[in-house]
N, C-alpha and C positions, 0 to 999 in steps of 0.2 A: 473793280476799278477806280483807280482817281483820275479827277478831270485830267491832271499831268500826264499817265499813262496814257488815258485816250488822245490826247493830242501827239505825245511824243510817237502814237503809232500811226495816227494821221499822216503828222510830218515823215515818216519813215515811208509810207506807200507813196503818196503823191506831193511831196517836196524833194528840194534837193540843197544840203547843207554847204552854203558857199562861205568859206574862208579868204583872208586875205593876206597873202605872204608879204609885209613891205618894209622898203627899204627907202628912207630909215622908219623904222617901227614905231615911231611917233607921228610917224602918215593919218593926217583924217581922210578915212574913205566916206564918200557920198554917193548910193546907190540910189537909180530911178528907174520907175518902168514906166517910160513916156516923161510926162513931167510931175508923176508925184514920188516924194522918197519915200523908200524903202526904209524902216527903222531896224538894227539888226537886234537880234536877242541877245540873251546873256554869254558874256565871253567874245563879241563880235561876230556872231555867226549870221549868217541871212538865210534864212529858209525860202526858197525862192522856184515860185511854181514855173514849167516849161515855158520857155517864150524870150524875148530879148529884153537887153537891159542896157545900163549906161552907168558907169562911175567916174568919177571927179575923185582925184589924189589929193591931198594937198601938204605941205609941213612948210613952215618956218624956214627962209635961207634955202630953199627947193623950189623950182620948178613946178608950176603947177600942170598936171595931165587934167583935161577937163573933156567930160564926152566920151569916155573910152568904151567901145562898144563890147559887149558880152553876150552870149548866149547859153541858154539851160536848154539841152535839150530831150528829148528821151532816153538816151543812154546816160546820159549823167544823173538825171532821174532813178536810172534803175542801181546803177553806183550808187547813189544815193549822197553824194558830195565830189564838192570841184574846191580847188585851191587857184585863187587867179592870183600870180605874181608882179607885184607892181616895184618898180623901182624910180624915184625920182631922181634929176640930176641936179645936183647942188648948183643957184643962181648967183650971178653977179655981184 
């Protein structure tokens, strides 16, 4: 198997694919575990282990949501994916 195939199999077994449904769609998301920023994979997907995380969502002309908590549970890992809905409010 290719390296990509091995990594995909590992990700499917041990990680949860997290996506963000964003309003506005141009919002920028920054995910952290503690103080460590986690970079998304291709397509904006975050492959996360079980645990606690935070995200900050921002977009020009909108009120920023900072340090919003979310968790990856064993059931999320079993499901394999999780979508987090983020709606920003327009600022003045």
